[in-house]
C-alpha positions in Angstrom: 168.8 -116.5 -43.2 165.4 -117.9 -44.2 167.1 -120.6 -46.4 169.3 -121.8 -43.5 166.2 -122.1 -41.3 164.4 -124.0 -43.9 167.3 -126.4 -44.4 167.6 -126.9 -40.6 163.8 -127.5 -40.4 163.9 -130.0 -43.2 166.8 -131.9 -41.6 165.0 -132.0 -38.3 161.9 -133.3 -40.0 163.9 -136.0 -41.8 165.5 -137.1 -38.5 162.1 -137.4 -36.9 160.1 -138.9 -39.8 162.6 -141.2 -41.5 164.1 -144.3 -39.8 167.0 -146.4 -41.2 164.4 -148.8 -42.7 162.3 -146.0 -44.3 165.0 -143.7 -45.7 164.4 -142.6 -49.3 166.1 -144.7 -51.9 169.3 -143.2 -53.4 169.6 -143.0 -57.1 172.3 -145.8 -57.2 170.2 -148.2 -55.2 166.9 -147.9 -57.2 168.0 -150.8 -59.4 169.2 -153.1 -56.6 169.3 -156.8 -57.1 165.8 -158.0 -56.2 166.9 -161.7 -56.2 169.5 -161.1 -53.5 167.6 -161.4 -50.2 170.6 -161.1 -48.0 172.6 -163.5 -45.9 170.2 -163.5 -43.0 167.1 -164.3 -45.1 164.7 -166.9 -43.5 162.1 -168.5 -45.8 158.6 -168.2 -44.3 157.9 -171.9 -44.9 154.2 -171.3 -44.5 151.8 -168.4 -43.8 151.3 -166.4 -47.0 153.4 -169.0 -48.8 150.4 -171.3 -48.9 148.4 -168.6 -50.7 151.3 -168.3 -53.1 151.1 -172.1 -53.7 147.4 -172.0 -54.4 147.8 -169.0 -56.7 150.7 -170.6 -58.6 148.7 -173.8 -59.0 145.6 -172.0 -60.4 147.8 -169.8 -62.6 149.4 -172.9 -64.2 145.9 -174.5 -64.4 144.7 -171.5 -66.5 147.8 -171.3 -68.7 148.5 -174.9 -69.6 145.1 -176.1 -71.3 146.0 -174.9 -74.8 149.2 -176.8 -74.6 147.7 -179.9 -72.9 144.7 -180.0 -75.3 146.7 -179.1 -78.4 145.8 -182.4 -80.0 142.1 -182.1 -79.3 141.5 -178.4 -80.0 143.8 -177.7 -82.9 143.8 -181.2 -84.7 140.6 -180.5 -86.7 141.8 -177.1 -87.9 145.2 -178.4 -88.8 143.7 -181.3 -90.7 141.5 -178.9 -92.7 144.6 -176.8 -93.4 146.4 -180.1 -94.5 149.3 -179.8 -92.0 151.7 -182.8 -92.1 153.2 -184.4 -89.0 156.4 -182.5 -89.2 154.6 -179.1 -89.2 152.4 -180.2 -86.3 155.5 -181.3 -84.2 157.4 -178.2 -85.3 154.7 -175.8 -84.0 154.6 -177.5 -80.6 158.3 -177.9 -80.2 158.9 -174.3 -81.3 156.5 -173.2 -78.6 158.4 -175.2 -76.0 161.7 -173.9 -77.3 160.7 -170.3 -77.2 159.1 -170.6 -73.7 162.4 -172.2 -72.6 164.7 -169.7 -74.3 163.2 -167.0 -72.1 165.3 -168.6 -69.4 168.4 -166.9 -70.9 167.3 -163.6 -69.4 165.9 -165.2 -66.2 168.8 -164.2 -64.0 169.0 -160.6 -65.2 165.2 -160.3 -65.3 164.6 -161.4 -61.7 167.4 -159.2 -60.5 165.5 -156.2 -62.0 161.8 -157.2 -61.6 159.8 -159.1 -59.0 158.1 -162.4 -59.8 154.8 -160.6 -59.5 155.6 -158.2 -62.3 157.0 -160.9 -64.5 153.9 -163.1 -64.0 151.5 -160.3 -64.9 153.3 -159.5 -68.1 153.5 -163.2 -69.0 149.8 -163.9 -68.5 148.9 -161.0 -70.8 151.2 -162.2 -73.5 149.9 -165.8 -73.2 146.3 -164.6 -73.5 147.1 -162.5 -76.5 148.8 -165.4 -78.3 145.9 -167.9 -77.8 143.3 -165.3 -78.7 145.0 -164.7 -82.0 145.3 -168.4 -82.8 141.5 -168.4 -83.2 142.0 -166.6 -86.5 145.2 -168.3 -87.7 144.9 -170.2 -91.0 148.5 -171.2 -92.1 151.7 -172.5 -90.7 153.5 -169.2 -90.3 150.6 -167.6 -88.4 150.6 -170.5 -85.9 154.4 -170.1 -85.4 154.0 -166.4 -84.6 150.9 -166.6 -82.4 151.0 -170.0 -80.7 154.7 -170.8 -80.7 156.1 -167.3 -80.2 153.7 -165.0 -78.3 152.0 -167.8 -76.3 155.3 -169.6 -75.8 157.1 -166.5 -74.4 154.2 -165.6 -72.1 154.0 -169.2 -70.8 157.7 -169.2 -70.1 157.5 -166.0 -68.1 154.6 -167.0 -65.9 155.9 -170.5 -65.3 159.3 -169.1 -64.3 157.7 -166.6 -61.9 155.4 -169.2 -60.3 158.3 -171.6 -59.8 160.6 -169.0 -58.3 157.9 -167.7 -56.0 157.2 -171.1 -54.5 160.9 -172.0 -54.2 161.6 -168.7 -52.5 158.7 -168.9 -50.0 159.6 -172.4 -48.9 162.8 -174.2 -48.0 162.2 -177.0 -45.4 158.7 -177.7 -46.8 159.6 -177.2 -50.5 158.6 -180.8 -51.5 155.2 -180.5 -49.9 154.6 -177.0 -51.4 155.7 -178.1 -54.9 153.5 -181.2 -54.7 150.5 -179.1 -53.6 151.0 -176.6 -56.4 151.3 -179.2 -59.1 148.4 -181.1 -57.7 146.2 -178.1 -58.4 147.8 -177.7 -61.8 147.1 -181.4 -62.6 143.3 -181.0 -62.1 143.3 -179.4 -65.6 144.5 -182.5 -67.2 141.5 -184.4 -65.7 138.8 -181.8 -66.4 139.7 -180.2 -69.6 139.8 -183.2 -72.0 136.0 -183.6 -71.3 135.5 -179.8 -71.4 137.3 -179.7 -74.8 135.1 -182.5 -76.2 132.0 -180.6 -74.9 133.1 -177.2 -76.2 134.1 -178.6 -79.7 130.6 -180.1 -80.0 128.8 -176.9 -79.0 131.0 -174.0 -80.2 133.4 -175.6 -82.6 137.2 -175.2 -82.7 137.3 -171.4 -83.0 134.8 -170.8 -80.1 136.6 -173.3 -77.9 139.9 -171.4 -78.5 138.3 -168.1 -77.5 136.9 -169.6 -74.3 140.3 -171.0 -73.4 141.9 -167.6 -74.0 139.4 -166.0 -71.6 140.1 -168.7 -69.0 143.8 -167.7 -69.2 143.1 -164.3 -67.8 142.7 -165.8 -64.4 146.5 -166.2 -64.4 146.8 -162.4 -64.2 144.7 -162.2 -61.0 146.7 -165.1 -59.5 150.0 -163.1 -60.2 148.7 -160.3 -58.0 149.1 -162.5 -55.0 152.8 -163.1 -55.6 153.9 -160.5 -53.0 157.6 -159.9 -52.2 158.8 -162.6 -49.8 160.4 -160.0 -47.5 157.0 -158.8 -46.6 156.3 -162.1 -44.9 159.8 -163.3 -43.9 160.6 -163.4 -40.2 163.4 -161.1 -39.2 166.3 -163.0 -37.7 167.2 -160.3 -35.2 163.6 -160.1 -34.0 163.3 -163.9 -33.7 166.5 -164.0 -31.7 165.4 -161.2 -29.4 162.1 -163.0 -28.7 163.9 -166.2 -28.0 166.3 -164.5 -25.7 163.5 -162.8 -23.9 161.6 -166.1 -23.4 164.8 -167.8 -22.3 165.7 -164.9 -19.9 162.4 -165.0 -18.0 163.5 -167.9 -15.9 167.1 -166.5 -15.4 166.1 -162.8 -15.1 168.4 -160.8 -12.8 166.4 -158.3 -10.7 167.3 -154.7 -11.5 167.3 -152.4 -8.4 167.9 -148.7 -8.0 170.3 -147.1 -5.5 167.4 -146.4 -3.1 166.4 -150.1 -2.9 170.0 -151.2 -2.6 170.6 -148.8 0.3 167.5 -150.1 2.1 168.6 -153.7 1.6 172.0 -152.9 3.0 170.6 -151.2 6.1 168.3 -154.2 6.7 171.3 -156.6 6.4 173.4 -154.5 8.9 170.5 -154.5 11.4 170.1 -158.3 11.1 173.9 -158.7 11.5 173.9 -156.6 14.7 171.0 -158.6 16.1 172.6 -161.9 15.5 176.0 -160.8 16.9 174.9 -159.4 20.3 172.5 -160.4 23.0 171.8 -158.1 26.1 171.5 -160.0 29.4 172.3 -157.3 31.9 172.1 -153.6 31.1 175.5 -152.4 29.8 176.9 -156.0 29.8 177.3 -157.5 26.3 177.5 -161.2 26.0 178.6 -163.1 22.9 176.2 -165.9 22.0 177.5 -169.4 22.2 180.5 -168.4 24.5 182.3 -171.3 26.1 183.7 -169.5 29.2 180.9 -169.6 31.7 177.3 -168.4 32.1 178.0 -164.7 32.0 181.7 -164.9 30.9 184.8 -163.6 32.6 186.2 -160.1 32.6 189.0 -161.2 30.3 186.5 -162.7 27.8 184.4 -159.6 28.0 187.3 -157.3 27.3 188.4 -159.6 24.4 184.8 -159.6 22.9 184.6 -155.9 23.4 187.8 -155.4 21.4 186.5 -157.8 18.8 183.2 -156.0 18.6 185.0 -152.6 18.3 187.1 -154.0 15.5 184.1 -155.4 13.7 182.3 -152.0 14.0 185.3 -150.2 12.7 185.6 -152.6 9.7 181.9 -152.2 9.0 182.1 -148.4 9.3 185.1 -148.4 6.9 183.2 -150.6 4.5 180.1 -148.4 4.8 182.2 -145.3 4.1 183.7 -146.9 1.0 180.3 -148.0 -0.1 178.9 -144.6 0.6 181.6 -143.1 -1.6 180.7 -145.5 -4.3 177.0 -144.7 -3.8 177.8 -141.0 -4.1 179.5 -141.5 -7.4 176.5 -143.7 -8.6 174.1 -141.0 -7.4 176.0 -138.3 -9.3 175.9 -140.4 -12.5 172.3 -141.2 -12.0 171.4 -137.6 -11.4 172.8 -136.8 -14.8 170.5 -139.4 -16.3 167.3 -138.9 -14.2 167.8 -135.6 -12.5 168.0 -135.1 -8.7 167.1 -138.3 -6.8 164.1 -138.1 -4.5 163.6 -140.6 -1.7 161.7 -143.1 -3.7 162.2 -146.3 -5.7 163.5 -145.8 -9.3 163.8 -149.4 -10.4 161.3 -149.0 -13.2 163.2 -146.0 -14.7 166.5 -147.9 -14.5 165.0 -150.9 -16.2 163.6 -148.7 -18.9 167.0 -147.1 -19.4 168.7 -150.5 -19.8 166.1 -151.6 -22.3 166.5 -148.4 -24.3 170.2 -148.8 -24.3 169.8 -152.4 -25.6 167.4 -151.2 -28.3 169.8 -148.5 -29.4 172.6 -151.0 -29.6 170.6 -153.3 -31.8 169.6 -150.4 -34.1 173.3 -149.4 -34.3 174.2 -153.0 -35.4 171.5 -153.0 -38.0 172.7 -149.7 -39.3 176.2 -151.0 -39.5 175.1 -154.0 -41.5 173.1 -151.8 -43.9 176.2 -149.6 -44.4 178.3 -152.7 -45.0 175.9 -153.9 -47.7 175.9 -150.5 -49.4 179.7 -150.5 -49.4 179.8 -154.0 -50.9 177.4 -152.8 -53.7 179.6 -149.8 -54.4 182.7 -152.0 -54.6 180.9 -154.4 -56.9 179.8 -151.6 -59.1 183.4 -150.2 -59.3 184.7 -153.7 -60.0 182.3 -154.3 -62.9 183.4 -151.1 -64.6 186.8 -152.5 -65.2 185.6 -155.8 -66.7 185.9 -156.7 -70.3 182.8 -157.3 -72.6 183.2 -161.1 -72.3 183.5 -161.0 -68.5 180.4 -158.8 -68.3 178.4 -161.3 -70.4 179.6 -164.2 -68.2 178.7 -162.2 -65.1 175.3 -161.0 -66.5 174.2 -164.6 -67.4 176.1 -166.3 -64.6 177.8 -168.6 -67.0 180.2 -169.8 -64.3 177.6 -172.5 -63.6 178.7 -174.2 -66.8 182.0 -175.1 -65.1 180.2 -177.5 -62.8 179.9 -180.8 -64.6 177.3 -182.1 -62.1 175.0 -179.2 -62.8 175.4 -179.5 -66.6 174.9 -183.3 -66.5 171.7 -182.9 -64.4 170.3 -180.1 -66.5 171.0 -181.6 -69.9 169.8 -185.1 -68.8 166.6 -183.7 -67.2 166.0 -181.6 -70.4 166.2 -184.5 -72.8 164.1 -186.8 -70.6 161.4 -184.1 -70.1 161.5 -183.4 -73.9 160.5 -187.0 -74.6 157.8 -187.1 -71.9 156.3 -183.7 -72.9 156.2 -184.7 -76.6 154.4 -187.9 -75.8 151.9 -186.1 -73.5 151.1 -183.4 -76.1 151.0 -185.9 -79.0 148.9 -188.5 -77.1 145.7 -187.7 -79.0 147.5 -188.0 -82.3 149.2 -191.3 -81.3 146.0 -192.9 -80.0 144.1 -191.6 -83.0 146.6 -193.2 -85.3 146.0 -196.5 -83.4 142.3 -196.2 -84.3 140.7 -194.9 -81.0 137.9 -192.4 -81.0 137.9 -189.0 -79.3 135.8 -190.3 -76.4 138.2 -193.2 -75.8 141.1 -190.8 -76.0 139.5 -188.4 -73.4 138.9 -191.4 -71.0 142.5 -192.6 -71.3 143.9 -189.1 -70.7 141.6 -188.6 -67.7 142.8 -191.9 -66.2 146.4 -190.8 -66.7 145.7 -187.4 -65.1 143.7 -188.9 -62.2 146.7 -191.1 -61.1 149.0 -188.2 -61.8 147.1 -186.0 -59.3 147.0 -188.7 -56.7 150.7 -189.1 -56.8 151.3 -185.4 -56.8 149.3 -185.0 -53.6 150.5 -188.1 -51.7 154.1 -188.5 -52.7 155.5 -185.4 -50.9 153.7 -186.5 -47.7 154.8 -190.2 -47.9 158.4 -189.4 -49.1 159.0 -186.6 -46.6 161.4 -188.7 -44.5 162.8 -190.7 -47.4 166.5 -189.8 -47.7 166.6 -190.0 -51.5 167.7 -187.1 -53.7 165.2 -185.4 -56.0 167.1 -186.6 -59.1 166.7 -190.2 -58.0 163.0 -189.9 -57.5 162.7 -188.0 -60.8 164.5 -190.8 -62.6 162.2 -193.4 -60.9 159.2 -191.6 -62.4 160.8 -191.3 -65.9 161.6 -195.1 -65.9 157.9 -195.8 -65.1 156.8 -193.5 -68.0 159.2 -195.2 -70.4 158.0 -198.7 -69.6 154.4 -197.5 -70.1 155.2 -195.9 -73.5 156.9 -199.1 -74.7 153.8 -201.2 -73.7 151.5 -198.8 -75.6 153.3 -199.6 -78.8 153.0 -203.4 -78.3 149.3 -203.8 -77.4 146.0 -203.5 -79.3 143.7 -203.8 -76.3 142.0 -200.7 -75.2 141.7 -202.0 -71.6 145.5 -202.6 -71.5 146.0 -199.1 -72.8 143.9 -197.7 -69.9 146.0 -199.7 -67.4 149.2 -198.6 -69.0 148.1 -194.9 -68.9 147.5 -195.3 -65.2 151.2 -196.5 -64.9 152.3 -193.5 -67.0 150.3 -191.2 -64.8 152.1 -192.7 -61.7 155.5 -192.0 -63.3 154.4 -188.6 -64.5 153.4 -187.6 -61.0 157.0 -188.2 -59.8 158.4 -186.4 -62.8 156.1 -183.4 -62.2 156.9 -183.1 -58.5 160.6 -183.6 -58.5 161.7 -182.0 -61.8 161.2 -178.4 -60.4 163.2 -179.4 -57.3 166.4 -180.7 -58.9 167.9 -177.4 -59.9 166.8 -175.5 -56.6 168.5 -178.3 -54.5 171.6 -178.0 -56.7 172.4 -174.3 -56.5 172.1 -171.5 -53.9 168.9 -169.4 -53.9 170.7 -166.3 -55.2 171.9 -168.2 -58.3 168.6 -170.0 -58.9 167.1 -167.7 -61.6 170.3 -167.9 -63.6 170.6 -171.7 -63.2 166.9 -172.3 -64.1 167.5 -170.0 -67.1 170.4 -172.1 -68.3 168.4 -175.2 -67.9 165.7 -173.7 -70.1 168.3 -172.7 -72.6 169.2 -176.4 -72.9 165.6 -177.2 -73.3 165.2 -174.7 -76.2 168.3 -176.1 -77.9 166.9 -179.7 -77.6 163.5 -178.7 -78.8 164.8 -176.8 -81.8 167.2 -179.6 -82.8 165.2 -182.8 -81.9 161.7 -181.5 -82.5 161.8 -181.4 -86.3 163.8 -184.7 -86.3 161.0 -186.4 -84.4 158.5 -185.1 -87.0 160.5 -186.5 -89.8 160.8 -189.9 -88.1 157.0 -189.9 -87.5 156.3 -189.1 -91.2 158.6 -191.8 -92.4 158.2 -194.6 -89.8 155.1 -193.8 -87.7 154.5 -193.0 -84.0 155.7 -196.4 -82.7 159.3 -195.8 -83.9 159.2 -192.3 -82.6 158.3 -193.6 -79.1 161.2 -196.1 -79.3 163.6 -193.2 -80.1 162.3 -191.2 -77.2 162.9 -194.1 -74.8 166.4 -194.6 -76.2 167.3 -191.0 -75.5 165.9 -191.3 -72.0 167.9 -194.5 -71.3 171.1 -192.8 -72.5 170.6 -189.8 -70.2 170.0 -192.1 -67.2 173.2 -193.9 -68.0 175.1 -190.5 -67.9 173.6 -189.8 -64.5 174.5 -193.2 -63.1 178.1 -192.9 -64.5 178.7 -189.4 -63.1 177.3 -190.4 -59.7 179.5 -193.5 -59.7 182.6 -191.5 -60.6 182.0 -188.9 -57.8 181.4 -191.5 -55.2 184.4 -193.6 -56.2 186.8 -190.6 -55.9 184.8 -188.9 -53.1 184.5 -185.7 -55.0 181.8 -183.1 -54.3 180.3 -180.7 -56.8 181.4 -177.1 -56.2 177.9 -175.9 -56.8 175.4 -178.8 -56.2 174.5 -180.0 -52.7 172.7 -183.1 -53.8 
């Protein structure tokens, strides 16, 4: 008996305490897809999203310096260890490849974990890797610490920051991305001079330890990457507010039976006053009669019969209405209790609002049950899949069927491979041309200054320009390629400075629009998997072409290496142009890509 009472009491408490939105998670829904935000998801496009933009920018600012200052910080240590050009390029390309290969698990990882959790783990790994490089002495140790540990950590935190910004913004995505990468670009302006100062005061090892400490700021920035549903406006609530505001002007007054009865009695009194006018006691006269001043006996009899008929009709109507009111009163008594002679409009309005609220909650509960049923059906369907089908579903490899997506991803990967290699190896390239560390720092600062200006202004100026992100990205890559070619043909330091400003202009376009190509090409739900596949392409290209570039540099020098990078870039641009021409000619649309 006591157990039955306890169970009833606990059930009652559950019904009171828990609502449909706060019910305890069931065991099967604990590992729900965190990347699926639902069909009614509305991006905040502001609010806390701007905090996320700032945090993502400063996180990247803390993580990238060891990669950006690779040529300044590690060159002296590698020269002492007698590393050749192939080993130097292998270390940096292995880092980029491993940071990209993490994209293979992006889809599954972000279905299981939030971007805040991924960012925190990535920042700790990146810190550990750079801290350990301060004590590395040979090629294998650099591969383990710099290429592997730091590369994996950087890949995790970059993916989490990019996904967070793309999730919080949709209509203002260009502006948000430009704002984030503008903050990130400040590091390329400041840290070359900081590196030169630190190397002179603390040496290479002390500088590396200071940079590893700076990277811990990324951990704090990751704490601000809150789940987007905390700040996303609810579609039902937004529609209700809009309907409420719209209905203020067209609001229909709600009146109770008491008020309706009073209005009806007042209307009947007004009707009787307008129909009859007493001139002589006991002698009714119809207003506006046309048969004399007081009317004839015939007309009086006629009007009397008419008035009796009207009264009879009104009495019958009132009797019908009184019957209807009786039924209404009985139904209202069930709701409110016995009616007293007073106005109950407020109670009636409250009842209607409560009914509307209950209906809305029932609809939300029905949607929630439908989603749970879909998840159960999906779970049952996956149990009957083969191993190959599970792998395809796990990594979302169906995206490879879309030639437009593959062409964009591979082309962008190869073009960014050349641009990143040139940026990282810039100190080595300029040093081989005979420039000092001070001149190299000034050139890199000029490039970074123009880069930041473009990152900040381009999203604002190009907000109404109806060009796709891939076209604007290609424009930046062409500017960078022209600048790289001029660097190989000149011996003037002033010309080099002017060319680096041009390269910074193109790099700004590349930096802003490269993260937007894949998000504008696939739905938000498939974005982690699509970005992961693009990173897989990047890792394959880095592993295959990185050592090849090192061999070309050892044999022919940096000038020939730059020409090879430009040739690959031009080839990929031709593929983009050819694919776009084919689709426009046959008026075919990509099954996945929107732009």
